[in-house]
N, C-alpha and C positions, 0 to 999 in steps of 0.2 A: 504494500500500500504506500503510495507516494504521500509525502508530507509537504504541504505548501510552505515555502520559505516566506518569512515576513517581508513585506515590501516597504522599505523605509520611506519611499516617495509615493505613497498611495494616491496623493493628490495630483500627480503628473501623468494622468491617464490619457492625455491628448498630445498630438504632434504640435510642437511649438510653431511650425510654419503654417499649417492649414487647419488646426484644431480637430483633425480626425482622431477617432479613438485608436489607441495603440495598446497592445497587450503588455503585461509585465514581462513576458518572455521576449517580445520584440525589443523592448527597452533594454533588457538585460543583455541580449545578444548583439544588438546593433547600435544602441544608444551611447550616451556619454558615460563616464565613470560613475556619475551620480544618478544613472538610470533615467535620463531625460532623452526623449526622441526629438531631434531637431528637424528631421525629415522623416517621411514614412512612405509606404507604397501608394498612398493616395495622391501625393504631391511630387514624388520622385520615382525614378526608374530603379529596378532592382540592380542593374549594373552599377549605378552610383551608390546605392545603399551598401552593396557588398564591398565597395571600395572605401566606405567610411563616411558618407555624407550625412547619415543619421546621427553620427557622433560629432558632426561639425567639421570634419576634415575637408579641405579643398581637394576635389578630385578632377582629373583632366578627362572628363567624359561630359558630353553636352547635357546641360540641365534642361529637363522637359518644360520647366516654367519659362525658360528663355527661348527654347526651340520646340514649339508645341507639337511637332510631328515626331518627336523622339521618345518613343515608349511611354507615352502618357500625356499629360497636360490637358488643357481645356478642349482643344480640337478633337482629340481622340475620345474624350469622355462626354462629348455632346450627344444630342439625340440621334438615333439611328432608325432607319426604316424598319429594320428587323425587330426592334424592340418597341414598336408603336410610336417612334419619334417622328419628327418632321422630315419630309422628303426635301432634300437640298438640291 
């Protein structure tokens, strides 16, 4: 039986960039030393997160917030015909 570890920063449950919910496991694995997530999969690409963007490291991979066609961003998260969205 797994025993949950106490979360010292229980109030830091959201991404500091976009306010999306982030799990304690995500914060522990990818966040800062004090378990804060500065970026998350809602506002950044996994390629950048795996290189340290969620922990605040500068990474040399295009940021989806600046290049909306790069693995996320507003353009790719907009309405789509397949999910009942608007036809563009």
